[in-house]
VEXVOLO-117205 format. One line per 3 residues: number of its first residue (from 1); for each residue x, y, z of N, C-alpha, C. Coordinates in pm, whole numbers. Each point is the difference from the previous one (the first is absolute). Layout:
BEGIN
NUM = X:Y:Z:X:Y:Z:X:Y:Z  ...
% end
This chain:
BEGIN
1 = 63:-166:-21:-62:188:34:70:77:-31  23:128:-70:13:113:-17:34:72:109  84:45:68:17:139:88:-141:90:25
4 = -15:96:-115:-102:47:-11:-145:-24:11  -3:-96:-74:-126:-94:45:-7:-47:184  83:-58:32:32:-5:128:-46:101:129
7 = 75:124:-65:-71:124:9:-140:79:44  -69:-49:-149:-110:59:2:-99:-98:63  23:-130:1:-86:-79:61:10:46:161
10 = 134:-3:54:25:45:133:-127:112:26  32:108:-56:-40:142:10:-186:-3:-22  -13:-105:-103:-172:8:0:-89:-104:138
13 = 118:-89:44:-69:-96:140:34:113:95  69:131:-4:-29:68:130:-78:115:-57  -43:-2:-81:-130:102:-8:-115:-51:5
16 = -8:-153:-25:-102:-58:17:-61:15:173  99:4:89:-61:-10:133:56:157:49  -33:109:-59:48:109:46:-7:60:155
19 = -78:-14:36:-41:35:149:165:-100:82  -53:-113:-48:69:-90:90:152:47:-42  56:35:-93:118:-20:-56:64:162:86
22 = -105:94:-36:44:149:130:19:-48:149  -88:-63:52:-17:-33:138:152:-80:6  46:-100:-92:136:-25:31:112:23:-5
25 = -32:136:-111:131:94:-58:34:47:135  -97:80:86:-2:78:126:114:-16:97  28:-152:9:72:-54:91:169:37:-21
28 = 26:-38:-156:120:44:-22:6:118:-49  -124:110:5:-3:160:-22:64:46:98  -89:-48:137:38:90:126:188:-14:35
31 = -26:-165:-27:164:-61:16:126:88:-31  0:42:-151:60:96:-51:-1:89:13  -109:90:11:-21:145:63:88:19:180
34 = -20:-120:62:54:12:97:148:-15:2  37:-62:-101:167:-18:14:70:110:-74  -69:77:-98:53:107:-56:-49:117:132
37 = -54:29:68:-40:84:73:90:42:153  37:-191:51:93:-15:116:121:26:-78  58:-4:-78:89:25:-74:50:123:2
40 = -84:125:-65:4:95:-33:-1:66:120  -74:-71:107:-12:91:172:182:-67:50  45:-64:-18:119:-66:40:80:76:-24
43 = 37:-5:-151:80:114:-95:31:120:39  -147:72:-14:8:106:108:61:31:85  -36:-66:121:55:-6:122:165:0:14
46 = 55:-110:-106:144:6:40:38:128:-79  -57:62:-128:39:108:-15:62:101:83  -124:28:115:-45:101:42:118:-41:121
49 = -5:-102:51:78:-39:98:175:82:-35  47:-86:-145:99:50:-39:12:174:-27  -102:63:-60:63:141:12:5:75:127
52 = -96:-31:102:33:33:142:118:6:65  76:-150:-55:143:-4:26:86:76:-105  -31:30:-91:83:72:-74:-16:182:66
55 = -79:15:23:-38:103:86:136:52:51  45:-84:122:146:50:82:95:28:-61  -32:-21:-199:145:18:-31:57:-117:-24
58 = 99:37:-162:57:-96:-47:130:-80:79  42:-46:19:134:-124:97:13:99:100  -145:0:77:17:40:149:54:-95:100
61 = 62:6:103:6:-97:126:-68:92:109  -57:-50:57:-73:55:150:80:-18:126  62:99:55:81:-27:141:-110:85:129
64 = -39:-151:58:-74:43:155:39:23:111  -32:41:79:76:-1:148:-34:-178:51  83:-53:102:-18:-126:-24:-129:-27:163
67 = -34:-121:45:-60:-44:69:40:-18:110  -89:17:124:74:-22:161:-13:-127:32  29:-77:54:-33:-135:90:5:26:119
70 = -131:2:97:-4:-25:123:-18:-131:44  99:-111:40:-61:-102:61:22:-107:-163  -140:-47:3:-27:-79:-114:-62:62:-86
73 = -68:131:-35:-80:72:-58:77:121:-21  -24:-24:-147:31:80:-64:-66:164:-65  20:93:20:-59:110:17:-41:63:-179
76 = -74:64:-64:34:51:-137:95:66:-81  7:-12:-115:92:90:-107:31:141:52  97:23:65:27:166:47:-14:29:164
79 = -23:-129:55:28:7:130:141:57:7  77:-34:-48:158:15:3:12:168:-21  31:121:29:47:58:-72:114:41:-31
82 = 100:-25:-104:107:-38:-34:96:61:-163  -131:56:-56:30:90:-145:47:118:26  111:71:-25:35:128:-11:24:85:-75
85 = 49:101:21:38:105:-135:135:-66:-48  89:-52:79:152:-54:-13:-24:-129:-96  -96:-43:2:-39:-155:-62:-34:73:-145
88 = -66:116:-32:11:59:-109:128:24:-83  71:88:83:141:0:-90:75:-97:10  -23:-98:79:128:-102:-48:-27:-46:-141
91 = -160:-38:37:-46:-117:-114:21:124:-178  13:112:22:23:73:-131:98:-4:-9  120:-26:51:155:10:-23:12:-137:-102
94 = -79:-100:17:-6:-118:-137:-38:47:-128  96:37:-78:-51:50:-132:-26:-96:-122  62:-95:57:10:-135:-73:-148:-68:-35
97 = -30:-76:105:-142:-72:1:-123:122:-12  12:81:103:-122:92:51:13:121:-72  -141:12:-78:2:91:-62:-42:135:68
100 = -86:12:91:-65:86:85:-40:-52:146  15:86:105:-103:-47:134:-51:125:12  -129:-38:31:-83:68:79:-67:-30:124
103 = -66:92:130:-26:0:86:-149:19:45  -61:-26:109:-162:33:19:-31:-28:163  -49:125:31:-96:20:132:-121:-5:6
106 = -66:-31:79:-158:58:-54:-73:-40:152  -133:96:-44:-49:-7:128:-156:82:-22  -86:-50:84:-153:34:-63:-10:163:78
109 = -80:77:-56:54:137:38:-158:95:-37  -46:92:82:-103:75:-56:68:86:-124  -61:69:-59:36:82:-123:-119:93:-21
112 = 22:116:17:-101:110:-11:28:119:-80  -110:27:-64:12:101:-123:-114:66:28  26:171:72:-149:36:9:-113:-79:109
115 = -113:19:-102:-106:-69:93:18:-136:-12  75:-69:-73:19:-135:-25:102:-98:18  -14:-91:78:102:-72:44:-45:-187:-28
118 = 116:-71:13:-12:-133:6:123:-83:18  -31:-126:50:115:-33:55:71:-129:-81  141:31:-43:58:-83:-118:162:-30:37
121 = 24:-104:-91:139:-53:61:133:127:-67  61:23:104:108:114:-35:156:-122:-19  45:1:-136:111:-64:13:134:152:-25
124 = 91:-57:64:129:102:8:79:-78:-124  63:36:-108:63:-66:-93:127:72:-6  90:-36:-109:129:21:-27:-61:97:-161
127 = 78:64:-36:-12:59:-119:-35:-88:-117  101:-140:34:-30:-29:-144:-93:-166:2  -98:49:115:-96:-80:-6:-56:-37:-106
130 = -74:84:-82:-54:-15:-109:8:-105:-93  148:69:-33:77:-160:-83:54:-87:-18  -2:-32:192:39:-145:15:-159:-97:12
133 = -100:73:33:-118:-35:45:-120:42:-133  55:28:-122:-98:27:-93:-107:81:45  -15:88:38:-69:129:13:16:92:-106
136 = -126:77:-34:24:110:-110:-57:123:72  28:116:-5:-33:115:23:-92:80:-112  -136:-26:25:-76:70:-113:-34:167:1
139 = 15:76:95:28:114:-8:96:46:121  79:140:-25:79:42:82:153:-111:-10  78:15:107:112:-68:-36:6:-81:172
142 = 93:-98:36:39:-50:81:120:59:104  -18:-10:101:142:85:90:106:-44:-37  141:59:35:120:-40:-78:48:-55:142
145 = 169:-10:-2:53:-50:93:27:78:95  69:132:-31:-2:126:32:-72:64:93  -157:-77:-70:-108:79:135:-4:-139:122
148 = -8:-118:-55:11:-83:102:146:47:86  87:-1:-20:120:60:84:-41:100:94  -51:60:-63:-32:139:68:-132:-9:100
151 = -74:-114:-3:-146:-59:73:-77:149:-15  -27:16:-172:-113:60:21:-142:-20:8  -99:63:21:-145:-23:3:-67:6:-140
154 = 67:-115:-83:-86:44:-136:-68:-169:-7  -126:12:-92:-62:-145:11:-47:-13:-131  -24:-125:-64:-10:-66:-132:-130:-61:56
157 = -143:19:-67:-79:-44:12:-72:-148:-112  -34:-95:112:-111:-107:-94:-116:56:-65  -65:-89:-120:-131:76:-21:-94:-13:37
160 = 11:-81:134:-132:-33:76:0:161:133  112:5:13:5:97:93:-39:151:-86  54:-10:-94:-70:128:-93:-125:6:-1
163 = -73:-80:-32:-197:-25:-34:-30:45:180  71:-62:82:-54:30:138:38:132:46  100:56:-8:0:136:7:-26:118:-63
166 = 21:-6:-127:-31:86:-79:-94:-16:-107  -79:-111:-50:-75:-38:-73:10:-46:-102  -74:-34:-77:67:-135:-176:94:159:-82
169 = 48:-90:-68:78:92:-71:49:158:52  36:-8:88:45:104:83:165:33:-9  50:106:-4:166:20:-14:40:36:109
172 = 81:-41:114:10:34:138:124:42:-11  86:9:-135:152:60:17:29:126:50  130:-9:108:6:161:27:-140:14:173
175 = -99:-46:43:-89:-18:49:103:-37:123  -79:54:172:75:-101:103:-58:-52:75  4:-131:51:-94:-93:80:97:23:121
178 = -73:-114:103:36:3:136:-9:-150:32  118:-32:48:42:-128:18:31:-23:151  -91:-55:63:1:0:181:17:152:31
181 = -50:74:-41:-22:177:-3:119:71:-39  84:-73:-71:143:62:-56:-9:42:-157  23:106:-7:-27:47:-184:82:-66:-78
184 = -22:-41:-96:66:-73:-140:-81:66:-68  150:46:-131:-57:45:-131:7:-120:-108  -143:14:-66:-30:-125:-103:99:16:-151
187 = 88:-71:-15:85:13:-104:-30:-78:-156  -99:-116:37:-15:-97:-78:-102:-84:-5  -49:-87:-81:-125:-84:-16:49:-92:-74
190 = -21:-111:80:74:-150:-52:-140:-77:-98  31:-72:-100:-63:-70:-90:-67:-105:40  -126:-18:-36:-60:-102:38:69:-146:18
193 = -3:-84:108:78:-103:-4:-69:-125:60  -54:12:75:-166:-113:102:96:-59:93  -75:-78:40:56:-91:115:101:-100:-7
196 = 72:-57:90:75:-101:-17:61:-34:132  -100:-167:10:-24:-50:167:-60:61:58  38:86:136:-73:67:45:-11:122:36
199 = 86:66:-86:25:170:-58:-58:59:-75  -116:73:-22:-27:83:-68:95:94:-55  75:13:-127:132:101:-29:-76:112:-29
202 = -137:35:-48:-99:68:-38:-16:98:149  6:-22:102:-65:31:131:130:30:92  76:90:-34:119:49:49:53:122:-16
205 = 108:38:85:70:113:11:141:-15:-14  73:39:-61:152:-31:-27:86:164:4  50:-35:137:108:109:27:124:-63:11
208 = 108:55:0:122:-2:47:30:-64:121  105:-100:-29:20:-102:107:23:64:102  167:60:-23:-10:70:125:-75:101:110
211 = -104:57:-73:-90:96:24:-118:-83:100  -36:-103:-52:-83:-174:87:74:-5:103  144:-15:-10:80:-68:121:21:93:111
214 = 43:105:-17:2:70:62:-79:145:88  -98:4:-145:-79:129:45:-133:-27:36  -46:-159:-72:-159:-61:22:37:-83:114
217 = 55:-99:-26:32:-137:99:61:-1:120  96:59:3:92:-13:102:95:-103:-21  61:-29:-85:34:-165:6:147:0:-92
220 = 71:-119:36:144:27:-102:-33:-169:-64  -96:-60:32:-3:-140:-131:-106:16:-79  65:-96:-93:-92:21:-142:-130:-134:9
223 = -73:26:-85:-102:-112:-31:54:-126:-87  74:47:-69:14:-42:-116:101:33:-127  110:-82:-43:67:62:-60:6:-52:-205
226 = -21:20:-39:33:-72:-134:85:44:-108  44:-139:-53:156:5:-42:-67:-48:-170  46:80:-83:-36:-51:-189:146:-35:-6
229 = 5:-109:-32:122:-76:-75:-39:45:-160  146:-33:-42:4:77:-126:-85:-136:-82  -1:-97:-1:-20:-110:-103:-99:-66:84
232 = -94:-81:-49:-122:-83:83:127:-145:15  17:-49:-30:122:-118:-10:124:42:107  22:115:31:80:22:114:-93:-8:153
235 = -97:13:-1:-90:-41:103:54:-56:132  45:-100:-42:78:-117:108:87:37:55  118:53:-96:115:69:30:-21:104:101
238 = -114:111:-62:-10:132:85:-75:-48:131  -60:-119:43:-32:-46:124:138:-13:117  81:-68:-86:78:-82:67:104:115:74
241 = 25:141:-129:106:132:31:-105:40:89  -133:58:34:-58:78:75:-22:-86:113  38:-143:20:5:-17:106:102:-36:94
244 = 114:-10:-74:145:-3:45:80:136:75  -106:76:-81:35:188:31:-81:31:148  -101:-17:-15:-97:23:108:55:-82:128
247 = 6:-119:-30:53:-78:148:155:90:33  88:-19:-104:100:81:58:-18:164:48  -95:65:-55:-40:152:54:-37:-47:161
250 = -97:-127:8:-66:7:121:53:-116:112  126:1:-47:117:-78:64:-93:-118:55  -19:-44:-50:-64:-147:18:108:-161:-36
253 = 13:-58:140:73:-90:8:-44:-101:-98  75:-128:-20:-35:-95:-62:-118:-87:11  1:-32:140:-87:-95:49:-162:102:43
256 = -4:104:-58:-98:86:66:-79:41:-182  -133:-23:11:-112:23:-69:-33:118:-37  -14:31:-170:-4:140:-52:-95:126:125
259 = 3:67:-42:-105:99:95:-45:79:-128  5:-43:-139:-104:81:-43:-36:-128:-131  -100:10:-89:-81:-84:-95:19:32:-91
262 = 49:-100:-97:16:47:-202:-141:-46:-42  -37:32:-88:-147:-16:-61:52:32:-168  40:-89:-110:19:30:-138:-110:30:-97
265 = -54:56:-41:-77:7:-124:-52:-128:-61  134:-50:-67:-38:-152:-55:-95:-90:116  62:-13:112:-88:-107:89:-91:59:27
268 = -81:99:24:-119:23:-38:-112:-37:-125  116:17:-109:-96:-45:-150:-15:-113:38  128:-71:-1:-8:-162:16:-131:-27:85
271 = 17:39:129:-107:-68:107:-181:21:-74  20:144:-55:-104:69:-102:-61:-123:-109  113:-58:-91:-17:-85:-94:-66:-130:68
274 = 70:-58:121:-34:-119:46:-127:5:28  -68:145:33:-155:13:92:-89:-8:-91  70:57:-123:-122:-11:-86:-26:-103:-108
277 = 122:-81:17:-2:-127:-62:-118:-75:65  25:-39:145:-82:-84:40:-137:82:-14  -24:114:10:-133:64:26:-63:-40:-149
280 = 61:-23:-140:-8:-11:-94:-79:-109:-21  111:-123:32:-22:-158:23:-122:-35:83  -44:111:107:-97:-39:77:-148:34:-55
283 = 37:100:-125:-136:77:-39:-9:-103:-101  94:-64:-73:-44:-81:-142:-45:-108:75  54:-47:138:-94:-167:17:-120:64:24
286 = -36:85:53:-139:30:30:-110:5:-135  80:34:-129:-79:28:-108:48:-88:-66  84:-88:10:3:-165:-46:-132:-94:41
289 = -45:25:111:-84:-87:52:-163:47:-97  -43:132:-31:-75:7:-75:-6:-59:-189  146:-7:-3:28:-62:-159:-16:-139:21
292 = 42:-65:132:-31:-149:0:-169:-24:30  -62:62:56:-127:0:-8:-101:35:-129  42:95:-58:-47:-28:-132:34:-101:-77
295 = 133:-55:3:44:-115:-87:-97:-161:55  8:22:108:-134:-88:41:-134:-26:-46  -3:135:-16:-176:40:-73:36:-62:-161
298 = 79:19:-38:22:-29:-146:11:-149:-10  94:-82:87:-37:-141:-30:-118:-6:60  -75:-5:79:-152:-27:54:-32:45:-185
301 = -49:106:0:-86:8:-135:35:-88:-114  121:1:-12:45:-102:-119:-30:-160:47  4:-13:108:-54:-155:40:-141:-25:-34
304 = -111:133:53:-88:-28:-94:-39:16:-147  85:84:-74:-36:13:-124:50:-158:-28  129:-76:12:-10:-94:-43:-86:-119:20
307 = -101:-5:109:-105:-83:44:-112:18:-108  -16:154:-2:-121:33:-121:37:-52:-191  112:12:2:47:8:-157:72:-158:-3
310 = -71:-74:83:79:-188:27:-58:-58:-180  -111:47:-17:-8:-61:-132:33:45:-111  11:120:37:69:106:-136:142:-58:5
313 = 100:-27:95:136:-88:-18:4:-133:-56  -144:-43:26:-7:-128:-116:-4:-26:-90  -86:123:-69:-35:-25:-135:164:59:-52
316 = 86:121:56:93:4:-92:130:-99:7  -22:-55:92:122:-137:36:-47:-83:-105  -151:-18:10:-16:-126:-169:17:62:-118
319 = -18:142:-25:40:45:-122:185:20:1  45:-37:60:110:-2:-17:121:83:97  -59:136:57:69:36:107:73:-112:108
322 = 174:43:11:78:-32:78:-60:73:159  80:-99:77:0:32:160:50:111:-1  121:61:-33:60:96:-10:-93:139:-44
325 = -31:-13:-100:-88:104:-62:-111:7:96  -43:-84:87:-138:26:130:64:104:101  92:-123:36:101:107:83:16:157:-15
328 = 80:9:-125:15:134:-55:-101:101:-1  -117:-47:-57:-114:75:13:-23:73:128  -28:-136:88:-69:74:155:122:49:49
331 = 110:11:-16:100:113:42:2:81:-28  16:54:-161:-51:111:-16:-107:51:72  -101:-18:-45:-119:56:100:32:9:164
334 = 59:-113:76:39:91:126:86:160:13  109:-75:-128:97:133:14:-72:140:-66  -148:-8:-70:-21:93:-75:-51:63:155
337 = -103:-57:78:-65:52:81:126:85:75  91:-79:36:77:75:81:73:117:-49  17:-18:-153:95:135:-26:-77:122:-21
340 = -181:-18:-42:-63:100:1:-32:58:122  0:-103:150:8:95:106:151:49:55  109:-31:-49:93:28:-9:10:150:-69
343 = -50:53:-118:18:78:-30:-87:121:52  -150:-28:19:-64:65:64:28:26:116  84:-94:117:81:41:110:104:94:-20
346 = 70:-25:-57:127:102:-55:-59:175:43  -96:18:-123:-75:141:37:-47:30:109  -74:-63:43:-67:-11:147:158:19:81
349 = 47:-75:5:112:40:152:98:128:-52  6:40:-107:86:117:-54:-101:115:38  -134:22:-43:-80:85:74:-31:11:154
352 = -41:-143:62:22:9:156:91:34:64  114:-23:-73:147:33:49:2:188:42  -30:94:-96:-8:120:-33:-94:56:84
355 = -95:-79:5:-117:65:99:22:-45:135  66:-87:27:47:-5:130:105:85:54  103:24:-108:99:79:86:-18:161:12
358 = -150:3:-114:-24:132:16:-108:31:151  -76:-67:46:-70:-27:98:61:15:124  135:-51:-14:61:-66:112:150:94:56
361 = 46:107:-173:61:60:0:110:-84:25  30:-121:-58:126:-60:-46:72:-6:-119  128:-49:-7:74:10:-125:-23:-152:-51
364 = -70:-36:-113:-32:-68:-74:58:-74:-102  78:-61:-12:67:-24:-182:-30:-146:-36  -44:-8:-87:-27:-92:-120:77:-32:-97
367 = 93:-110:-1:143:-13:-78:-67:-87:-101  60:-19:-130:-49:-86:-113:44:-102:56  88:-68:39:24:-116:80:-80:-60:88
370 = -81:72:57:-118:-33:130:-118:-60:-84  -39:78:-135:-66:-8:-95:-6:-135:-67  131:-62:-49:18:-86:-73:9:-112:105
373 = 69:12:114:-8:-132:109:-160:3:3  -93:105:71:-146:-60:62:-49:-69:-177  21:55:-73:-85:-34:-159:62:-170:-22
376 = 159:37:3:22:-225:10:-31:-51:108  -28:19:117:-12:-59:98:-160:-58:-53  -51:102:-21:-175:-21:-61:3:-132:-83
379 = 109:39:-104:2:-96:-75:10:-140:35  118:-18:88:65:-126:45:-147:-57:103  -110:66:50:-79:-68:86:-111:-50:-86
382 = 12:101:-129:-110:-93:-71:73:-118:-74  99:-45:6:40:-92:-82:15:-115:133  43:12:87:27:-61:131:-132:-41:33
385 = -63:63:46:-138:-17:47:-138:-88:-130  67:54:-141:-81:-87:-90:34:-140:-61  123:-31:43:69:-107:-37:-85:-130:62
388 = -31:-15:133:-71:-102:16:-131:-37:-76  -119:115:-17:-110:-30:-101:25:-33:-105  110:82:-54:52:-36:-170:17:-171:13
391 = 78:-30:92:56:-132:-17:-105:-101:35  -104:12:84:-109:-52:37:-59:-32:-129  -61:113:-79:-36:-6:-115:55:-52:-101
394 = 114:-44:-43:112:-35:-56:-9:-147:-9  0:-33:149:2:-157:0:-161:-73:4  -98:65:-40:-161:-69:-33:40:-90:-93
397 = -89:-99:60:2:-141:-118:-117:22:-118  2:32:-140:-67:75:-57:-148:-92:-10  -20:-126:56:-89:-94:-24:-133:37:144
400 = 124:13:102:-61:55:135:-76:153:18  93:97:-114:-51:123:-12:-105:10:-76  -33:-69:-84:-120:8:-122:-122:-66:76
403 = 22:-103:84:-116:-41:92:-46:54:128  104:184:6:-25:34:133:-151:123:-16  -57:-28:92:-159:86:33:26:138:57
% end
């Protein structure tokens, strides 16, 4: 029997029972749509995680104060105050591995402008902080190293602070705000950056590091140091150099643990990749159940179809049809059901993905590979679950099939 003839007969058979065929394809349709939607959500979550990690800046190693131990209990990161301005100067002297060194202190404070006020994070940072941590200035300028060393009261505002104090699309350059009652001149506005982890980088104010340490906070210790290595592949060597330098500067003996903690961007990126991979596998497993249920529905309907068309099978065999022709005929019908459901499921999955993304505000990414995977999985379901009914039809004896009522 010719392939085109087989396809025509398979299509006519499906159209002969339209409602049954539609209900059968629903299982595969929902399964394929679920696979595409879950992959789009998982891929979007992965890209969002990586984007947030990239917001820390390229090739950055973060140095945090260490943790204190009291008996068998470890306190949180930063419970040991160990990082100072001397550490920045010592790390900056390594011109080979290390490209730049920035530092920060931070504290929440009340900020006032005329009758408006807000609580926000005050970041005291070095003048090179925007370059190291990938910040952009949208209006005005960032403060200089000279202004930092002079402990001047100047400020660069995040977008959220501008809206809270001055209103939408306002230009605060040159205005004076008060942080904990002290006046600060606004010299710049940061470009929108979004959140990374627990910090909203639009809801903050940046002031010179020494101004924050000595005039606002009254401290000589840093909350974090950001070290930018010249190349990503130098990250491991950079971490070793930072550890050697700080241990020597802090006069730590060989048998004593570090009083600081190192975290590399590459480590966070790898962790994000592992988490995203597990998340996608979990979502695919859930969506795969829907496809299996749809496949069982196809098998059930095909078994019913074989029972209903037993005499037809007997007649075909009596006029010369071979078992493989019968098997191929029913297998084509199962695959056709599966592919029709898969095609409709691809369209539904793409639409559902974008609707969910808009409603929830998530990043959604539908890739060609996910569409091919879902469609291929649908075809495989049709072949796998259609094989047994097709095999059963092919093994019917012509005489018994012709006697079937």
